[in-house]
Every structure is written in structure tokens, then in C-alpha cells.
C-alpha positions as MATLAB code, in Angstrom:
seq = 'XXXXXXXXXXXXXXXXXXXXXXXXXXXXXXXXXXXXXXXXXXXXXXXXXXXXXXXXXXXXXXXXXXXXXXXXXXXXXXXXXXXXXXXXXXXXXXXXXXXXXXXXXXXXXXXXXXXXXXXXXXXXXXXXXXXXXXXXXXXXXXXXXXXXXXX';
ca = [
    -128.207 -113.415  -35.402;
    -128.597 -109.797  -36.469;
    -128.370 -108.722  -32.951;
    -125.565 -110.216  -32.204;
    -123.458 -109.125  -35.068;
    -125.025 -105.478  -34.216;
    -123.505 -105.549  -30.832;
    -120.393 -106.734  -31.693;
    -119.788 -103.858  -34.146;
    -120.802 -101.487  -31.505;
    -118.412 -102.722  -28.873;
    -115.210 -102.711  -31.538;
    -116.026  -99.351  -32.653;
    -116.420  -98.258  -28.992;
    -113.113 -100.218  -28.245;
    -111.281  -98.528  -31.118;
    -112.449  -95.130  -30.179;
    -111.484  -95.253  -26.567;
    -108.966  -97.436  -26.248;
    -106.328  -95.653  -28.831;
    -104.449  -93.026  -27.094;
    -102.883  -90.388  -24.732;
    -106.519  -88.257  -25.407;
    -104.847  -84.916  -24.522;
    -101.965  -84.367  -27.237;
    -102.775  -81.372  -29.351;
    -103.822  -81.262  -32.447;
    -100.227  -80.715  -33.462;
     -98.782  -83.709  -31.538;
    -101.698  -86.334  -32.346;
    -100.675  -89.459  -33.871;
    -102.139  -89.879  -37.715;
    -103.506  -93.326  -36.751;
    -107.111  -92.949  -38.354;
    -110.579  -91.504  -37.423;
    -111.164  -93.247  -34.292;
    -108.111  -91.917  -32.691;
    -108.927  -88.378  -34.270;
    -112.109  -88.554  -32.523;
    -110.698  -89.899  -29.575;
    -108.433  -86.717  -29.392;
    -110.741  -84.330  -30.320;
    -112.938  -85.094  -27.446;
    -110.636  -83.232  -25.166;
    -109.676  -80.587  -27.158;
    -110.360  -77.114  -25.605;
    -111.086  -78.474  -22.380;
    -107.849  -76.574  -21.075;
    -106.831  -79.798  -19.170;
    -104.188  -79.515  -16.503;
    -100.550  -80.869  -16.571;
    -101.940  -82.852  -13.543;
    -105.250  -84.339  -15.549;
    -102.969  -84.936  -18.283;
    -100.867  -87.402  -16.562;
    -103.853  -89.048  -15.200;
    -105.115  -89.523  -18.440;
    -102.468  -90.592  -19.702;
    -101.611  -93.569  -17.116;
    -105.466  -94.617  -17.388;
    -105.137  -94.787  -21.345;
    -102.232  -97.050  -20.856;
    -103.634  -99.195  -17.921;
    -106.618  -99.395  -20.060;
    -104.949  -99.960  -23.302;
    -102.867 -103.037  -21.373;
    -106.201 -104.797  -20.472;
    -107.542 -104.935  -24.033;
    -107.571 -108.271  -25.799;
    -104.898 -108.187  -28.880;
    -105.970 -108.720  -31.968;
    -104.507 -112.541  -32.283;
    -106.494 -113.556  -29.476;
    -109.552 -111.979  -31.328;
    -108.455 -113.646  -34.682;
    -108.231 -116.603  -32.870;
    -111.476 -116.658  -31.684;
    -112.682 -115.953  -35.193;
    -110.748 -119.300  -36.851;
    -112.383 -121.027  -33.797;
    -115.669 -120.382  -35.055;
    -114.822 -120.671  -38.975;
    -113.710 -124.373  -38.050;
    -116.410 -124.847  -35.947;
    -118.466 -124.057  -39.219;
    -116.796 -125.974  -41.678;
    -117.241 -128.994  -40.206;
    -119.796 -131.971  -41.945;
    -122.262 -131.929  -39.261;
    -123.277 -129.181  -36.875;
    -121.463 -129.134  -33.407;
    -124.067 -127.115  -31.497;
    -122.366 -127.546  -28.422;
    -119.443 -126.517  -29.261;
    -120.825 -123.686  -31.009;
    -122.523 -122.619  -27.739;
    -119.342 -122.924  -25.637;
    -117.396 -121.120  -28.007;
    -120.461 -118.197  -28.273;
    -120.745 -117.996  -24.734;
    -116.954 -117.755  -24.394;
    -117.243 -114.822  -26.842;
    -119.960 -113.289  -25.211;
    -118.230 -113.140  -21.799;
    -115.213 -111.825  -23.147;
    -117.507 -108.768  -24.603;
    -119.092 -108.654  -21.752;
    -116.094 -107.598  -19.679;
    -114.554 -105.777  -22.573;
    -117.632 -103.687  -22.590;
    -117.102 -103.237  -18.387;
    -113.641 -102.177  -18.974;
    -114.638  -99.368  -21.772;
    -117.385  -98.222  -19.203;
    -115.317  -98.319  -16.292;
    -112.447  -96.413  -18.077;
    -114.803  -93.692  -19.327;
    -116.207  -93.317  -15.901;
    -112.435  -92.750  -14.909;
    -111.968  -90.296  -17.416;
    -114.925  -88.265  -16.853;
    -113.654  -88.389  -12.828;
    -110.141  -86.813  -13.698;
    -112.400  -83.581  -15.135;
    -113.611  -80.588  -13.405;
    -117.243  -80.124  -13.560;
    -117.121  -77.586  -15.656;
    -114.923  -79.675  -18.341;
    -117.518  -82.307  -17.679;
    -120.219  -80.369  -18.931;
    -118.427  -79.079  -21.973;
    -117.623  -82.779  -22.662;
    -121.030  -83.687  -22.426;
    -122.125  -80.596  -24.755;
    -119.549  -81.797  -27.557;
    -120.832  -85.164  -27.179;
    -124.127  -83.740  -28.032;
    -123.259  -82.267  -31.217;
    -121.403  -85.316  -32.191;
    -124.298  -87.030  -32.025;
    -126.238  -84.925  -33.189;
    -124.051  -84.680  -36.480;
    -123.939  -88.356  -36.574;
    -127.574  -89.002  -36.952;
    -128.023  -86.195  -39.600;
    -125.748  -88.195  -41.692;
    -127.082  -91.292  -41.182;
    -130.739  -89.431  -42.164;
    -128.923  -88.077  -45.394;
    -127.378  -91.226  -46.342;
    -130.944  -93.420  -46.151;
];
């Protein structure tokens, strides 16, 4: 069950980070809607995107956002699971069906997310890709340091 919870947390954070915003906006244009949007914006800052790249990224982001499950659908899944757990007897078959459905949805969401990341990367020049990779590496290193410092 721990593995399931960890995977769910990772997937939800990945979805929040990536699907958020027009990733090319400058810091002044950045909508203030939380840490995840700021993270996505920073990833493309300093890559000197052309107007054509910005337009492509905007189109890809809008298309990706349209494929994401809405909050109501996620809440409905949670309510179904709660209802199954609240019954007098444990309905293993019902739980299995619901969990399999949720796993299939998560799989599709993760595939869509990875496809989106690949499409965004394809918009960048090789030099921009190298810069982006370096930035991601530095961010991962900083995150590891923060996690270790908190332990």
C-alpha cells in the first residue's frame, strides 16, 4: 500500500508541475498560482525562446491541459473508494475493480505527461536542451540537499 501511495503522490506532483501554465512567460507575466507554476516557469527562463517556440509551447500546453482529468473526476474516484471502505463487509472484488480503473487512469496520465515533456523538449534547440538538462540537474541536486538537511 505504501508503494501505491508513493506512486500516487509522485504522479500528482508531476501532473501539477507540468500541466500548469504558459511555460514561456517571463517572471513579470507569471500568474501567481502557487509553487508548481513557478517551478515550470523557471525551467524555461533564460532559454531565450523564439516567438515561434513560445507559440508551439503554448499550443502544446493547452492541448495537454485539455486531456487532464478534472478535479471532480478525481474526487469521484476518492468517494467511490471511501464508499467501498465504509460498508459492513469488505467487497474485495469491488475494490479490485476500482483500483484497477484508477491504475489505468494513472498510467494514461503518466504516459500523457511523458509525451508532453517529450513534445516540449522537441521544440527546443540542442543548445536549449543542454541548458534545460543542466538546470534540471541543479534543481534535483538542491532538492536532495534540502531533503537530507531535513532528515
